[in-house]
C-alpha positions as CSV (number, residue, x, y, z in Angstrom):
1,F,67.0,17.5,93.8
2,W,68.6,20.9,93.1
3,Q,71.7,21.1,90.9
4,Y,74.0,23.6,89.5
5,G,77.6,23.6,88.3
6,G,80.8,25.4,87.3
7,G,79.7,25.9,83.7
8,L,78.0,23.4,81.3
9,C,79.0,20.3,83.2
10,Q,77.5,17.0,82.2
11,F,76.8,14.2,84.6
12,H,74.9,10.9,84.8
13,V,72.5,9.6,87.4
14,R,72.7,5.8,87.7
15,V,71.0,3.1,89.7
16,S,72.3,-0.1,91.2
17,T,70.1,-3.0,92.5
18,T,73.1,-5.1,93.6
19,G,75.8,-3.1,95.4
20,T,77.8,0.1,95.7
21,E,80.8,-0.7,93.5
22,P,81.1,1.6,90.5
23,A,80.6,-1.3,88.1
24,D,77.2,-2.1,89.8
25,F,75.6,1.1,88.6
26,T,74.6,-0.1,85.2
27,A,71.1,1.5,84.9
28,Q,71.1,5.1,83.7
29,I,68.0,7.2,84.6
30,G,69.4,10.7,83.6
31,H,72.1,12.4,81.5
32,L,72.0,16.0,82.6
33,T,73.8,19.3,81.9
34,T,74.3,21.8,84.7
35,Q,73.9,25.6,84.3
36,S,75.5,28.4,86.4
37,Y,72.2,28.8,88.2
38,K,70.2,26.4,90.4
39,Q,67.8,24.1,88.7
40,R,65.3,21.7,90.2
41,T,65.3,18.3,88.6
42,C,63.0,15.3,88.9
43,L,63.8,11.8,87.6
44,S,61.5,8.8,87.5
45,L,62.3,5.6,89.5
46,A,59.1,3.9,88.4
47,S,60.9,1.0,86.7
48,F,62.5,0.1,90.1
49,A,59.2,-0.1,92.1
50,G,59.5,-2.6,94.9
51,D,63.3,-2.9,94.6
52,S,66.0,-1.8,97.1
53,I,68.3,0.5,95.1
54,Y,71.4,2.7,95.3
55,I,71.7,5.9,93.4
56,A,74.9,7.5,92.1
57,F,75.6,10.9,90.6
58,V,78.6,10.7,88.2
59,N,80.6,13.7,86.9
60,D,81.6,12.8,83.4
61,V,84.0,15.7,82.5
62,V,87.5,14.5,83.2
63,H,91.0,16.0,82.7
64,A,93.8,14.1,81.1
65,N,95.2,13.6,84.7
66,G,92.0,11.8,85.7
67,H,90.5,14.6,87.8
68,C,87.1,16.2,87.1
69,S,87.5,19.5,85.2
70,Q,84.2,21.0,86.4
71,Y,82.2,20.8,89.6
72,I,78.6,20.0,90.2
73,A,76.6,20.9,93.3
74,L,73.6,18.9,94.6
75,D,71.2,19.8,97.3
76,D,67.9,18.6,98.9
77,I,68.1,15.2,97.3
78,E,64.7,13.4,98.0
79,V,63.2,10.1,96.9
80,K,59.4,10.4,97.2
81,C,56.2,9.3,95.5
82,L,54.7,12.1,93.4
83,P,51.1,12.2,92.1
84,E,50.8,11.6,88.4
85,N,49.2,14.9,87.5
86,S,49.4,17.9,89.8
87,I,49.8,21.6,88.8
88,A,49.7,24.8,90.7
89,L,49.1,28.4,89.8
90,T,52.1,30.0,91.5
91,D,51.9,33.6,90.2
92,V,49.9,36.1,88.1
93,L,51.5,39.0,86.2
94,L,48.9,41.7,85.4
95,P,49.1,45.4,84.6
96,E,47.8,47.5,87.5
97,Q,45.9,49.8,85.1
98,T,44.3,49.6,81.7
99,V,41.9,51.4,79.4
100,V,38.3,50.3,78.9
101,G,37.7,48.4,75.6
102,Q,41.3,47.5,75.1
103,S,42.5,43.9,75.5
104,V,44.7,43.0,78.4
105,T,47.2,40.1,78.6
106,A,47.9,38.5,81.9
107,T,50.7,35.9,82.4
108,L,49.9,32.9,84.5
109,K,52.9,31.1,86.0
110,V,52.0,27.4,86.3
111,T,54.3,24.8,88.1
112,N,54.2,21.1,87.6
113,Y,54.3,19.3,91.0
114,G,53.4,15.9,89.5
115,G,55.5,13.1,88.2
116,N,54.2,13.2,84.6
117,H,55.2,15.6,81.9
118,V,52.3,18.0,81.3
119,G,51.5,18.9,77.7
120,S,48.2,20.7,78.1
121,L,46.1,22.4,80.8
122,N,42.9,24.3,81.1
123,Y,42.4,27.8,82.4
124,S,39.5,30.2,83.1
125,Y,39.0,33.5,84.7
126,T,36.2,35.5,86.5
127,I,35.8,39.2,86.7
128,G,33.0,40.2,89.2
129,D,30.1,38.0,88.2
130,N,31.3,37.3,84.7
131,S,33.1,34.0,84.1
132,S,34.9,32.9,81.0
133,S,34.6,29.4,79.5
134,A,37.5,27.0,80.0
135,H,40.3,27.3,77.5
136,T,43.0,24.8,76.7
137,A,46.7,25.8,76.6
138,S,49.6,23.8,75.2
139,V,52.6,23.7,77.5
140,N,55.9,21.8,77.9
141,L,56.1,21.2,81.7
142,W,58.5,18.6,83.1
143,P,58.2,17.8,86.8
144,Y,59.0,20.9,89.0
145,G,59.2,23.1,85.9
146,T,57.3,26.3,85.5
147,A,55.5,27.6,82.3
148,S,54.1,31.0,81.4
149,V,50.6,30.9,80.0
150,P,49.3,34.1,78.4
151,V,45.6,35.0,79.0
152,T,44.0,37.8,77.0
153,F,40.7,39.4,77.9
154,V,38.7,42.6,77.4
155,P,37.4,44.2,80.7
156,T,34.4,46.5,80.5
157,E,33.7,47.7,84.1
158,L,35.3,51.1,85.0
159,G,37.0,51.4,88.3
160,E,38.6,48.9,90.6
161,N,38.3,45.2,89.4
162,T,39.3,41.9,90.9
163,I,40.0,39.0,88.5
164,R,40.3,35.4,89.6
165,F,42.2,32.9,87.5
166,Q,42.0,29.2,87.8
167,V,44.0,26.4,86.2
168,G,43.3,22.6,86.1
169,M,43.0,19.4,84.0
170,P,46.7,18.7,83.4
171,N,46.9,16.4,80.4
172,G,43.1,16.4,80.3
173,T,42.8,14.6,83.7
174,D,41.7,15.7,87.1
175,D,44.3,17.5,89.2
176,Y,45.5,15.6,92.2
177,D,45.5,18.8,94.4
178,T,43.2,21.6,93.5
179,T,43.8,23.8,96.6
180,D,46.6,25.7,94.8
181,N,44.9,26.2,91.4
182,T,43.4,29.6,92.0
183,K,44.8,33.1,92.4
184,H,43.3,36.6,92.1
185,D,44.6,40.0,91.3
186,D,43.4,43.6,91.2
187,F,43.5,46.1,88.4
188,R,42.0,49.5,87.6
189,L,40.0,50.2,84.4
190,I,39.9,53.8,83.2
191,D,38.4,55.4,80.1
192,V,40.4,57.0,77.3
193,G,39.4,60.6,78.3
194,F,40.8,60.1,81.8
195,M,44.0,58.6,80.4
196,V,44.5,61.6,78.1
197,F,43.8,64.0,81.0
198,M,46.5,62.3,83.1
199,Q,49.0,62.4,80.3
200,L,48.3,66.2,79.8
201,M,48.7,66.8,83.6
202,H,52.1,65.0,83.5
203,L,53.1,67.1,80.5
204,L,52.0,70.3,82.2
205,E,54.0,69.4,85.3
206,A,57.1,68.8,83.1
207,I,56.7,72.2,81.4
208,M,56.3,74.0,84.7
209,L,59.4,72.3,86.1
210,F,61.4,73.3,82.9
211,T,60.1,76.9,83.2
212,T,61.1,77.1,86.9
213,C,64.6,75.7,86.1
214,E,65.0,78.1,83.2
215,K,64.1,81.1,85.5
216,R,66.6,80.0,88.1
217,I,69.4,79.7,85.5
218,R,68.7,83.2,84.2
219,T,68.6,84.7,87.7
220,A,71.9,83.0,88.5
């Protein structure tokens, strides 16, 4: 479910296997704190497998007059069976241009779509015909959470390049769904001389613009 609130509002998620009276909800499966922005939250119901249950969301912040002092908003509440381990590569952040011989750091955005907490995953990349070996990254990914994984590499081929990133092996196990584990991005690799030339061109344009403005001011 998605949740947000009017400030740091705490609430419980409780389960009943007997009825819908407030006293029936004795099993607590979550004690959460809302933020002022929307958050997606996933809680486990594994201990109630095979049972008929009722779920209650309880706002804990109460005024002296008995009314809740803050509000919570809930949306898209779902009860479904999630695979144990399933991650997806949802985005890649990469500089559009870099200099040959210099290291480049890309940022992989990885989302956990499984029911288990993910503490580690593997990643690799391919530039042209050159592939890296698999590397292991430590992450702290709760269900429906997203982590940033930095990947540093040194490209060598001048010109336009396409790099393909791949993630997998959440918690050292096979990924349930591998169709969303790969993304590619393009970047341009230039040499130092070209970069210096472009910087000088920009500097020359700035000088010419300043000179033109100065002449106009004198004429006026």
